[in-house]
N, C-alpha and C positions, 0 to 999 in steps of 0.2 A: 088799716096796716102799714103804709109808707108812714103814716105820723108816729106810730111805735116802732119802724126800724128806725128811724132818723132819732128816735130816743134811744135807742137802744149803742147805735153809734155814737150818740154824744157820751153816754155813760161810760162805753170802752173807752174814750180820747180823755175823760176827765182820769179817770181810773190810772191810765198809762201818766198821765201829767205826775199826777200824787208819787205815785211810786219813784217816778223820773228826780223829783224835787223833792221828795221824802226822804230819798237814800243818802246818807250821811255821808260826805265827803272831805277830807280834810286836807287835800291837796291845797297849796297854798297858803296855810293856816299855820298857826304856830303852835309848838307842843313844847312843855315844859319838861325837861328828862333829869333827874336828880342824879347827881353824881357824889363821888366822896373825897376824892383828889388826894387821896392818902395810899396810895400803891403804885409806885413806880416801876415800871415807865408806862404800866397801863392809863395811869392819872395822877397828876399832882400839882404843886403850883410852881412857880419858878421863882425866881430871884425877886423880880416885879410884883409877885402876887396873883399873876396871870393863872388861869386853869388850862393845862396842856398836857399831851400825851398821846402815846397811840390810838386811846379809846374816845378822848377827846376830838383829834382829826377823825377819825371813825364815821361819829354821829355824823358830825359837819358835814362828810362825805356823804351820807346814807341821806340825810335832809337835801341835800343840794340836789341828788340825782331823784329821790321822790318828789320833791318839788313842794316840802315847805320847810318854815323856818322852825331853828330850833331854840330856846331859852335855857342855858344851863342854871342849876341852883345848887349850891353844895351842903349836900345834909348828911349829919353823923349815919356811921352805918348802922345802931340800934334805931334809929329813928325811920330808916329808907322804906320799908313795907308798911308800918303803921302809918306813913303818911302817905304812902302810893293808895293804899286801900280807901284813905279819905278823901280821898282825890285832890291832896294838896300840890300834885303834879299828875304828868301822864304817862310816864316812865320813868325805869330806873336803869341806868347802865354804871356800874361799878363793880367790874369783874365777878358779877354774881354768876354762879355754879346752878348749871340747871338738875336740880334733884327730884327725885319722887315726890317728897314732902312738899317740894315750896311749887310744882304743877299742880298739886290739889287747891293750892290758893290763888295762884295767879297763873296768868298767861303768859307764854315765851316767844320770843322769836326765834326762826332760826340762828344755829348758834355760829358765830363768828371768833370765836377762839378757842384753841385747845390746852390743858393744861395739866402739868404734873405737879407733885409735890417733892422738894429737893430740900436735903439740909445743907446749911452752909455753916464751917465752924471757921475758927481761926487757920490760918497757914501753920502755925508753929504747933497747932492741936489735931493736924489733918490726921496721922497715924494713928491716934490716943480713943481706946476703944469707948462707944458712947455708952456701952453698958452701965445702966444705975444713975447716968447722969441728968443735968438737967438740961431739958428742951423748952425752950421759947414756942407756942404756937400760937394762933391765930384764930383756928377753929377746931371743932372737937370733930376730925377729920379720922377717914377709914386708917390711912394714912399713922393718924398720930396714935390711931387704940392700938395697931399693930407696932409701934415703936413701943408702947406701954407693955403691952403682953409679950414682946418676946424680948426687949431688951432691959426691960424692966425699967427704963426713964421715967423720971418724975418730970409732967408738964406743969409749965409754968404760963399761964394764959394771960395773952396782953390782946387788947383791942385794935382793932384796925389803925385808929389815931395814933395807936402809940406804936408805929411799925421803929418807928427812927430809936425809942427806947430800946426796943429789943435788940435790935444791933447795938447799940451803946452798950448795954449792958452784956452782950457776946463779947463786946473787945475788950471790956476791961475784966471780964475770966467770969461772971456771974452766974451766965451762962454754960454751959459745952456747944449747941448749937440751935438753929434757931430754922423750926419746917416751916417752907411758905412757899407759895405758889411758881411754877419754873420762871416766868419772867421777872417777879420781883428776887428770887433769887439770885437768877444770872446777874441783874442787874446791881446789884449788892456784892455780888465777888467781880465781875469786869468792867462797870464802866461807874460805879459812884463816887462822885468827888472826892468824898471823905474817906472812902475806905476802900478805895481802889489798889489794888495789893496787898489788902491787910488779911483778906476772909479767902476760901476758896471752897468745893465741895465737900461733904465726907466721903471717905471712902467705902463706896458701894452705894452711896446716894441716889446717882441714876437708875440704880436698879432696885431702889428702896422700895418693896411691896411692889416688885412689879406685874402679880396677877388682879391688882388692883386697876380696874382701867381708868385711862384718862378723863379730866372731868372737861366739861366745854361751858365756856360762859354763854349767858343769852340774855337779851333784852326783855325785863320786867313790865308787862303791863297790868292791870286791870284785871280780874276774871271777867272774859265775855263782852272785854272793849276792844271787837275786831275791826275797828275801823282805822284805830290807832296800830295795831297788829299788822295790816294789810299791808298799812302806809308802812312802816319802817322794813316789813320783809322786801317790800317792792324794791326800796334803798338798799338793802343790803346787799341784793340778787344781783342788782345793776352795778355795785360796788368790785362786785365781785367776779362779773362778768366781763368790765371794762378795765379789768387790771387795777384798780386802784386799790387794793386790798394788798396787793403783793407789791405796790410802790410805799404802801406804808409800812410795811414791815419791813423793805429795805432799811428805809427811814428810820426807823424806832431799833432793830436787831441786828441788819446785818452790816453795819459798820460800827458796831459796839461790840458783838460777839466774834468769839473762835468760831469756826466753821463749824467745828465738830458738836460745838452746841446749839447749833441754827434748829437743829431737829425737834428742842425743846419749844421753839414758840409757831406754832402751826395752829 
């Protein structure tokens, strides 16, 4: 009887050890995170070719707080999700809006940024109606669809990698406006070194399609990769709780935007 009891205890101990050792932990490991580096000020390359931006600082802060290392790889937007699914990297942080369609195929972290879409126009065209005009867009958003239906605008599609081309086209009059996420729009209007003073927000742009809720950015991982997701969320929660998130927003937005515009970067 004692022998059977001893064997039962040993089996229980072995099971406990197996569960403990078998539980995957990524703390201290290196996560490969894909970025696009073409969406200022969220992520871009500086004059020396270094990847920089709000999201870049954020993922490094998340890694530091959660105790993992991070390796960034620059990937074209159209390849991000295909390569994530294939296991080329562990996560995507590239101003990815959390949508119903995407959450069916990928898991997302807690939201780390909210964005609205705004229309950027040339200052000398600020009072010109956009009805029937050519508008540059980067995705087929609900806002773009509303512009098309309500104002009869003609949409010209650009890839994320063509963001500079879209604003060059706007500057020379090939477009009447560019519809894009609020941090990008505000950067090109107020702080972009080439276009500062050239552009403004279209009249009514701030209230454009105000019935459409703001979108939220999240970090995407493969469906079911709970270990990576839990680690990222742990870091995000710590960054927020310790005030690091506020410091990063002050660094990237407060010093470059007028006070009334700060409500569009949250």
